[in-house]
C-alpha positions in Angstrom: 7.0 20.0 83.5 8.2 18.8 80.1 11.5 17.0 80.0 14.4 19.1 78.7 17.4 17.1 77.2 20.7 18.9 77.6 23.7 17.6 75.7 27.3 18.2 76.5 28.9 17.9 73.1 32.5 16.8 72.3 34.9 19.4 71.3 35.7 19.3 67.6 38.1 22.1 67.1 41.8 21.3 66.4 43.7 21.2 68.6 40.9 19.9 70.8 39.9 21.7 74.0 39.8 19.5 77.1 37.4 21.8 79.1 33.7 21.0 79.6 30.7 23.0 80.7 30.0 20.7 83.6 31.9 18.2 85.6 30.4 14.8 86.4 29.5 15.9 90.0 27.9 19.1 88.6 25.7 17.0 86.2 24.5 15.0 89.2 23.7 18.3 91.0 21.8 19.7 87.9 19.6 16.6 87.6 18.9 16.7 91.4 18.1 20.4 91.4 16.1 20.3 88.1 14.2 16.9 87.9 12.9 17.9 84.4 16.4 18.2 83.0 18.1 15.1 81.6 21.8 15.6 80.8 23.5 13.5 78.1 27.2 13.4 77.5 28.6 12.9 74.0 31.5 10.4 73.9 34.9 12.1 73.8 38.5 10.8 74.1 40.0 14.2 74.8 38.1 16.0 77.6 39.6 16.4 81.0 36.8 14.3 82.6 36.7 10.9 81.0 33.5 9.2 79.7 33.9 6.7 82.5 33.9 9.4 85.1 30.5 10.4 83.9 29.3 6.9 83.6 30.4 6.2 87.2 27.9 8.9 88.3 25.1 7.2 86.4 25.1 9.7 83.6 24.2 8.7 80.1 27.2 8.8 77.6 26.6 8.1 73.9 27.9 9.1 70.5 24.8 10.8 69.2 23.2 13.7 71.1 20.9 14.9 68.3 17.8 14.1 70.4 18.8 16.9 72.8 17.1 20.3 72.6 20.1 22.2 74.1 23.7 21.5 73.2 26.6 23.0 75.3 30.3 23.0 74.5 33.2 25.3 75.0 34.9 26.3 71.7 33.5 26.8 68.2 31.5 23.9 66.8 32.8 22.7 63.4 30.2 23.5 60.7 29.9 19.8 59.7 28.8 19.0 63.3 26.0 21.6 63.6 22.6 20.2 64.1 19.8 22.4 62.7 17.1 24.0 64.8 18.9 23.4 68.1 19.9 25.8 70.9 23.7 25.9 71.2 25.9 27.5 73.9 29.6 28.0 73.2 32.2 30.7 72.6 31.6 31.5 69.0 34.2 34.2 68.6 32.0 36.1 66.1 30.8 39.2 68.0 33.9 41.2 67.0 33.4 40.1 63.4 36.3 37.7 63.5 37.0 36.9 59.8 37.9 33.2 60.5 34.4 32.5 61.9 32.3 34.3 59.3 31.3 31.0 57.6 30.4 29.5 61.0 27.9 32.2 61.8 26.5 32.0 58.3 26.0 28.3 58.7 24.3 28.8 62.1 21.9 31.2 60.4 21.2 28.8 57.6 20.5 26.0 60.1 18.1 28.2 62.0 20.1 27.5 65.2 19.7 29.6 68.3 23.2 30.6 69.3 23.8 31.7 72.8 27.4 33.0 73.2 29.0 32.7 76.7 30.8 35.9 76.1 27.5 37.8 75.7 25.9 36.4 78.9 25.8 39.5 81.0 23.7 41.1 83.7 21.7 44.3 83.3 24.8 46.4 84.2 26.7 44.7 81.3 28.9 42.6 83.6 29.9 39.2 82.2 28.4 36.3 84.2 30.7 33.5 83.1 34.3 33.5 82.0 37.6 31.7 82.3 39.6 34.9 83.0 40.7 33.9 86.5 42.4 30.7 85.2 44.0 32.7 82.4 45.6 34.9 85.0 46.5 32.0 87.3 48.3 30.1 84.5 49.7 33.2 82.9 51.5 34.3 86.0 52.6 30.7 86.7 54.1 30.5 83.2 55.9 33.8 83.8 57.5 32.4 86.9 58.3 29.1 85.2 60.0 31.0 82.4 62.0 33.1 84.8 63.3 30.0 86.5 64.2 28.4 83.2 65.9 31.5 81.7 68.1 32.0 84.7 68.4 28.3 85.7 67.2 29.0 89.2 64.4 26.5 89.6 62.3 24.1 87.5 58.6 23.9 87.6 56.3 21.4 85.8 54.2 22.9 83.1 50.8 23.9 84.3 49.3 21.4 81.8 51.2 18.7 83.7 49.5 19.5 87.0 46.4 17.5 87.8 44.4 20.6 89.0 44.8 24.0 90.7 45.8 22.5 94.0 48.6 20.5 92.4 49.8 23.7 90.7 49.8 25.6 94.0 52.0 22.9 95.5 54.4 23.2 92.6 54.7 26.9 93.3 56.6 26.0 96.6 59.6 25.4 94.4 59.8 29.1 93.3 63.0 30.7 94.8 63.4 34.2 93.4 66.2 36.7 93.8 65.1 40.3 94.8 63.4 41.0 91.4 60.6 43.4 90.7 57.4 42.1 88.9 54.7 44.2 87.3 51.1 43.0 87.0 48.6 45.1 85.0 44.9 45.0 85.3 42.2 44.8 87.9 39.7 42.3 86.6 39.3 38.5 86.6 42.6 37.9 84.9 44.6 40.2 87.3 42.9 38.6 90.3 44.0 35.2 89.0 47.5 36.3 88.5 47.6 37.8 92.0 46.5 34.4 93.3 49.6 32.8 91.8 52.0 35.5 92.9 50.6 35.5 96.4 50.8 31.7 96.6 54.5 31.9 95.5 55.1 34.1 98.5 55.9 37.3 96.5 55.1 40.5 98.4 52.9 43.1 96.9 54.0 46.8 97.2 52.4 50.1 96.1 53.4 51.8 92.8 55.3 54.7 94.5 57.5 52.3 96.6 58.0 50.0 93.6 59.6 52.9 91.7 61.8 54.3 94.5 62.6 51.5 96.9 65.2 48.7 96.8 64.2 45.4 98.2 66.1 42.3 99.5 63.2 40.1 98.3 61.1 39.6 95.2 58.1 42.0 95.1 55.3 42.8 92.7 53.1 45.8 92.0 49.6 45.8 90.5 49.0 48.7 88.2 45.7 50.1 87.2 45.2 52.4 84.1 45.5 55.4 86.4 49.0 54.4 87.4 50.5 54.7 84.0 48.4 57.1 81.9 48.2 60.9 82.0 46.0 63.3 80.1 47.8 64.8 77.1 46.3 68.2 77.9 47.0 68.0 81.6 44.6 67.6 84.5 43.5 64.6 86.6 43.0 61.1 85.3 39.4 60.4 84.7 38.5 56.7 84.5 35.3 57.2 82.6 36.9 59.5 80.1 39.8 57.1 79.7 37.5 54.2 78.9 35.5 56.4 76.4 38.3 58.3 74.7 41.6 56.7 75.6 43.3 58.5 72.8 43.3 61.6 74.9 45.9 60.0 77.2 49.6 59.1 76.9 51.4 56.2 78.5 54.0 56.7 81.3 54.6 53.0 81.7 58.2 53.3 80.7 59.1 54.5 84.2 58.0 51.1 85.6 59.6 49.2 82.7 62.9 50.7 83.7 62.6 49.2 87.2 61.1 45.7 86.6 62.4 42.4 85.5 59.2 40.5 84.7 55.8 41.8 83.3 52.5 39.9 83.6 50.1 41.7 81.3 46.5 41.2 82.4 44.8 44.5 81.5 42.2 44.8 78.7 43.6 47.1 76.0 41.6 49.3 73.7 43.2 49.7 70.3 42.6 53.5 70.6 44.6 53.6 73.8 48.4 54.2 73.9 50.7 51.2 73.9 52.4 50.3 77.1 55.8 51.1 75.5 57.2 51.3 72.0 59.6 49.2 70.0 62.1 52.0 70.2 61.9 52.2 74.0 62.5 48.4 74.1 65.9 48.9 72.4 67.2 51.3 75.1 69.7 50.1 77.7 67.5 51.3 80.5 64.6 49.0 79.4 64.9 46.4 82.2 62.1 43.9 81.5 63.5 40.6 80.3 60.4 38.3 80.5 56.9 39.2 79.4 54.0 37.0 80.2 51.3 38.5 78.0 48.1 37.0 79.3 45.9 39.3 77.1 47.8 38.2 74.0 46.9 41.1 71.7 49.0 40.5 68.6 50.9 43.7 67.7 48.8 45.4 70.4 49.8 47.1 73.6 53.1 45.2 73.8 55.2 45.3 70.6 57.1 42.1 71.4 53.8 40.0 71.2 54.3 39.3 67.5 52.4 36.0 67.5 50.5 33.7 69.9 52.5 30.8 71.4 51.1 27.3 72.3 50.8 25.1 75.3 53.4 22.8 73.7 55.8 25.6 72.9 54.8 28.5 75.3 57.7 30.9 74.8 59.8 32.6 72.2 62.4 35.3 72.2 62.0 38.8 70.8 65.0 40.7 69.4 64.2 44.4 70.1 66.9 45.7 67.7 65.7 43.8 64.7 62.0 43.6 65.8 62.0 39.8 65.1 60.9 36.6 66.8 63.8 34.3 67.7 64.2 30.8 69.2 63.4 30.7 73.0 66.2 31.4 75.5 68.7 31.9 72.7 70.3 35.2 73.7 70.6 37.1 77.0 70.0 40.4 75.1 66.6 39.2 73.9 63.3 39.5 75.7 61.5 36.2 76.4 57.7 36.3 75.6 55.0 33.9 76.8 51.9 34.5 74.8 49.8 31.4 75.0 46.3 32.3 73.8 44.4 29.5 75.5 45.8 29.5 79.0 42.8 28.1 80.9 43.2 24.9 78.8 46.3 24.1 80.9 44.2 23.5 84.0 41.1 22.0 82.3 39.6 20.2 85.3 39.7 23.2 87.7 38.8 25.7 85.1 35.8 23.6 84.0 34.6 23.2 87.6 34.6 26.9 88.2 32.9 27.7 84.9 30.3 25.0 85.5 29.6 26.5 89.0 28.9 29.9 87.4 26.7 28.3 84.8 24.6 26.4 87.4 24.2 29.4 89.7 23.8 32.3 87.2 22.7 30.8 83.8 20.9 27.5 84.2 17.7 28.9 85.9 17.2 31.2 83.0 17.9 28.4 80.5 15.7 25.6 81.9 13.1 27.5 84.0 12.4 31.1 83.1 14.5 33.8 81.5 12.9 36.5 83.7 15.9 38.9 83.5 16.4 38.3 79.7 19.9 36.9 80.3 19.5 34.3 77.6 17.7 36.6 75.3 20.4 39.3 75.4 23.1 36.7 74.8 21.3 35.1 71.8 23.1 36.1 68.6 20.8 34.2 66.3 17.3 32.8 66.4 15.1 31.3 63.7 17.6 32.0 61.0 18.0 35.7 61.8 20.3 37.9 63.8 18.6 39.1 67.0 18.1 42.8 67.7 21.3 43.2 69.9 23.5 41.7 67.1 22.1 43.4 64.0 25.4 45.2 63.8 26.8 41.9 62.5 24.6 42.0 59.4 27.3 43.0 56.9 29.5 40.3 58.4 26.8 37.6 58.5 24.9 38.1 55.3 27.5 39.2 52.7 
């Protein structure tokens, strides 16, 4: 079988991302499992796994990977770094016609690059095959607890980005000592499962929605809410999940009843812009609105949560929201304000562990189709461009890509 050279490219976006598609041990596994695949790592001073860690495993590390047929990274590749007529895999952030990446997609088309977007790698049932959602949830909930400890001067946690890996972060969670507060977690997917992992590790008990609303506890508790728990049909009748996903505008939110009982919100549910917001700016100004800390993992700016006015950063993860003036204020500056955590690249805080899980999924679910045979058309369905043209599944991007 002909040798395939697969290059792990350095991340060129600013600020640089420390994650990688494959850890050094995973590269060794790939080359053992697929003798016809040769992995080359491009030199980088920023990734979570150092060049020397790859070299110690006998992996070739060099500055130029232009002799590789397949090039894999994480975030968008700078236009100046694109190599024509290659196959690239990365998160392009173009499939929703994001304005800031229009020129990138146009450059990819001009260079006749085959772009395979991780976000579009799905099975026949349209389920995503690779994602960082679990780690977004893990770190998002952790940051929520960290913020609570800081705001009320109860305990101090290291930043997630200061933890070596997930195990180190879980050891740090032993420091969490909460009063009998109530925590809301929204969502049921990867993000929510990751957040539950953090809350469970911190020893916080999960309760059902009915008990959450009516009971008083002598310990911290959390509730996981699905869409059915805080939406009702405008015209009456039972909640229908399929209808809600198709036409969410037919529903109204009843979330305020939970917001009047909770102290901390971890928002992990996907939000459709046609769906009602969780609560309004006006509701946030009322004295019975109890939530004081919002860890918005989804980070939809001016979306389902009015206080998420802008993304925050790993370096400066929180800001305060003044509900009366609808303004962003310095963090922890006033007890009447609501503290918001809206970091938009949470998995970057645990780059080693996040990379290892992502690489595991790539090896198990994607690599056979990429280097052996794409029998299930997984790679084909996820290819946005090929040979200088948009592929059939992405022709809807024509006005965005060609104008």
